[in-house]
Steps between C-alpha positions, in 0.01 A plus 500: 500500500834475685361461850694377803426136561726437801729675745758294691709645785771361724714687751339830390430732787248329732458196272770258614379174354406460141152632442313482169190710434291413192334816361196487277330747268273761656549661840744322733486642851773439758379578850635469846565687818758774521853363520403167351717562193227538240677802339813285464315315224491822300868569585587150375330566164680838467830329592475223242396747227842667543434802718838634623385737774508315830321788668199460273482146646534639855866405551824698514700246296410202286656244736265626770218340297632157613314328788663614829400204711280492807412297808703184458546569128824571320536779244483393137812508281321653208167627382342343190182604321353334189214652298320297236294655212255349256658516152246299311440798269875548456506856631854436626781420255548138623384176347341343810140558612625621835759759591680452827734770631710458811709740703729418787712711734748372761636661811782661304248677277579287194198471271417228247221515238356202315243446226360151487797375706754674272720769655461839333565865573254745644484676161393171343223472757388857420509436123304175535224659708477821292275363219228434760547855640640366828766715671660469843403860585176507303196687620304173506666439840361738762688475826399617843505879509483546120149646528611735776807590296280595204298723730807664655694537175572846364346581159844465336550155657155390379594616150807277527264200507361609159859535376573144608176356360537680166856375462639846419809404697622362169454844346658663803806279449505589133461868582775478762728330248408760238569775754843349565555496124386861489742591780778329308405685182484829693848430634622435147329821391671697775837356401430576136386852589821558696707385202291700252511805726878478520535440127236760419698782661802397291274457198342845542837666549631330187179588316541865595860494378396321181213749442742788557744349251225443241367848562851638455537310172158615383577857593835476322326371190231764537769766538672370186174504305419849624848627416471350153149647469628842610785480246258385229253776589788753492603378153143538380463839668833629370419383147162670519662820635768496228227458239322799650826699499546413131147618428564823692830555320336451161216729603734768632722483189198533275378794705848656491500478123164674484621771738812560287292522184258742663792705635644535151161613371468755785848636424405536136168674580673724756757620241223585253297686762797702624581596138136615448511706822813679380325592173186628680714699748683661208169606343370634833815710542450644156137588578598645838728746331210622293234500772537627856177334602677189616623659821158630588336166434769326693451738791125447492545123492748511787268714708209268412700198611599666829142598584364154414769347717400733784134402460596129514712566810216684673255220412729234651554715809123549541451120480773449760339761726161329465651171613694667783191688623297177506773317695534790747125508548499124569798545732318784672199275549708214648692741723177644621375153583821419686530819702129546570444806283216509251611430145411751228248251352322462836497876551353546152212258573430658839493852343220385266267467802316220324188349652587152630869582572524485883874564545825316566537226764734730695243781508210278609661333805613641834816344646624551859850649507667193656371279215577750220818334371363146532177589315691681218724194450199265522320698228809515276408622149127489586517808727426729203242266338180691412176362644214532250133397504507246218694371200339752261655792692834317504482438122423868428795619712741256334389615153551865604857432618579316176355773283677782683825299530527597864598167652347196673302446820338208690126505565304294757131464391290436813260280299778260386789510744528189725618541862809313627393366838750385763419134578788394728311612813712278727794740437314801649573375852871450444748709695599823321190511272332846484215404270378485142582823314139555382382488863749765620382781266177699476294543182148534366339153486400571137865439409536179703556266202773726358668550840488123570646439152800724583550429872290191587770232458782680686584449867663791694763371748736672743835393356687241295550268799124472538472414129771234521335350807170477309678358197615678185265411216197410713340840430576842348637705793628859542691626804438842656838607354390410149673161452293276268478115517323357197313167481754387242769516771655823364611748771520872407631754746761748617471872564166637381554846341207736468691832435615660167193369323370844398836629378546188284151539362553873439830440320337244273209738430741784406684268258175401333390864464837606356488213246146595401608865446801386294276275291269795437785725385640229270160452343471876436852515355430202275188675371697814409773294329239316295366835373852605402562170318183547299613855403846376390351219291277759327801720415691200359209412274491855362876499430473172306265652240775642259655276231851558620400428851329180391809389312715579798264317730482198270879476486513540875248219537703277268815579695334429831347176369833393352679578823242295685554214253875528548458492875287190468750335270787589732301357793431192294866468410596534863242240598620263228862545603411427859301197390786383281739531794258313730461226242876461473524482881215248512657289224828499687327401828302219334812368333688495831210326678471247216869423524469452875194280446691297241773436759238392756343271240833326430561455874149357545549258211831386644334439840209317337731261311650365824160356607457286188160353415252594773129573535456872557245661732281736298455805725585866493864584570423682825300206633771253396766704679276519810447121489875445460578727794250313721638163388861598570395645835323175591810305392715712728270437797532121463865506599718186473311186389582128510465368143584146614175509698303437176655156451519420873136593542388244241690225685360612833154526347514137386611394846232714664231362268604151613450597864174665406375185326592292803317747722195488275514121504501504880210746488321249279572229755362723773186565297459127442535434874255781580257358244543156658436644847193677365375176342569306821325766703206500260473119514549508878211744537289301257553178698454675836178678408367187331560298816362776723182529296445122503558476877282809550217333309542170689521688833174676433325176394624318811408789726149507359461131575647530848348823630252607234687829458728679256875537505788652308875473462661825388848647495559815702619655174325321209782602264784378723542126551749572775228661714314317776198272459180609676245235599153645534170324560141556607397192705126432484431813287669738742699804384816414305787538750870416527586166663680691777168657606307168522415294809713201592272241343449710186874543469558121522226421248622772261860374532383140438302615195817673376705178558237289326502744207880468478472120501234508229729698266729205445317217676706223657380138524489522878479762777630474855344731757635524853240624750373779275172497696659545844376861539155449344172468683257223420313695231813608318651154541195363323554747213862391462414130530236532230743687272765227550238238428418684177868521398560130587303402191803592293788455745615299798497678839702400806388712793660524843221604738334459834186688396191280529325664207795436272539143627135427429528623143804277425478193277778322690620553855833410659553536869837584652591438862817520705584175682821472704665779305405366157224606267256230393259505202151354512271491195135577576223419258262792466126431517319547172296822477 
């Protein structure tokens, strides 16, 4: 083990002359009164190990470590300290069994380092001592106030000790370097983004121009294809139409030939018939000279024809009168409904005095004079409805009206009719509302359902303004002047006329009566004429009994039949001539249209040839023309385009892709740096938490030995290694509390346990403790002394103390005294226990 075997000092602080202190394994205690210079021994060891902070050695500057002089003594020119280590196990990278390091400083502050009498740099000293885990600022050297400093440290400062012990400073440096790299990459990214942003605006503008140019070209090509397709479709259509025209022409010509042939046949038949009629007429003339019966027969026939014609005329007139009477009766009924008078049909039912017929709505209600107009308008066509007991009575009355052809009427069966109740009760309190119509009239309660059906859903209001204030369409409303506002929103009104009703009804009734009388007379006349016709037909039959008469009649029949045939043939000839003329006109029209179509076909073919070989769009002509119109319209909206943009865009695209690749490369670099930072941070946390857990375990073990209690080291935020370190303990099985809440002695012992735990993490070959027991009482000093004694089995301890308990537990004791301004060392042999 690389323990200290000797410390030699000259001109260092209070040690003027050369002093050599041989240190042995175990516990070496250096004791002496205050101001004797015993702590300077520790400062000398820290100095020779390469510590650079003069303040940590209780001086403002290094040259102040040189002996200042005293009573009759001159100041030293330099301070020199030599520390010798055992290297028998070759823990230091030197060949000798001992390692001697020397450090000197003169008044000018110049420092010289030596290893085994060979001048070296401080870094060489550090590197040589490192394999034995010896550092100038190591935690194996506890100076005066270090325990108090641990107690007074903030949690974040305590965590800094774990940072130092774990060695994550290396990772912090790496992370800082990586962060600088990241900042540099971010700067490069920003520069690249600026360039790309500038180029991108140009690129997008050029892309838009290029897209417009390509779109223009595509639309041009599309327009060309559509024009060719339209021309091609026109050629096909025109060819199909011409073929149809040819079919029509052939059909019409064939039909014309048939018509001509039939016309010739009709002419031939007509000539033969006319010749036959002339022969029959000649024979009839001859017979007429011999018989005078012809005139009488002719007169009888003429009279018979006149009377039959008169009968037919009367029959048609009777039918017309029947229709007119029915219409007038219906009109009479509607007029009666409109003007409030009882229609004939209603009067007829009421005259029957049938059981179960109670009367009209108008006759069964009593209306105050001021509501008369409003109630009449509210009732509308229902005012003359007949209220009956049940549907059987209603059905009987309807059948009676149909059978007697009197007219129509509306019946309200009390057993079936449903009342219309007014449900918008909130409107009854509105300004200008008089009330519901059914509530303003008087009637027998037996007729309530019928009355509510007619009047129940109508609101009587003062005037139109009141209705508009309520809201047109919210309810069916009638003003006192008779203006009607329907639920549908319809508004019916004006001047309500109640006069002239009877005169109109009377006029209509007189017309109906006169038409009925006329119909009766025509029927009587037709009956008399029919009797006369029968008498004439009987006389004609008697006259046709003689042979001569029969012959005459037969010839007359032949003549009449022939004349009828001639008339038919002449009509047929006329029809055929008209048809022939129409066919000629049609043939001429078709020929003209075909010629026009042929011209259009040639023009379409000529247009199609200019497009050459092209793939046609197979659509209907109308759709193709619509597509072409839309395409040309879209072309027109594009306006002027830059066709050079197509080529320029490709060049700019290549350039832009280059920038883009560079940008992506930088992004890759950034990702790599971020990954590196993440890895560093992960490793940093791994090392930190590993160290913390080991020290935490050692701290608890040491605390158990020292105070028979439990302890813990935890971060304020367990997931954040930048958070503060909390030291908690439960001395002698007390409640686990923070170090800040402990007593003075408990604080010191807990802090010492923490320092011992730190030292045990990476144990050094020796430990130097400067008055760590100064604030401890005898009992606690004994605990610390015993713990040091336990640790001394594996390490060398050099303790600066004036505590008797600690001195007694030491293996070797060195006394320090101040004589004439110089510190002197005396070795004291400790009695064996």
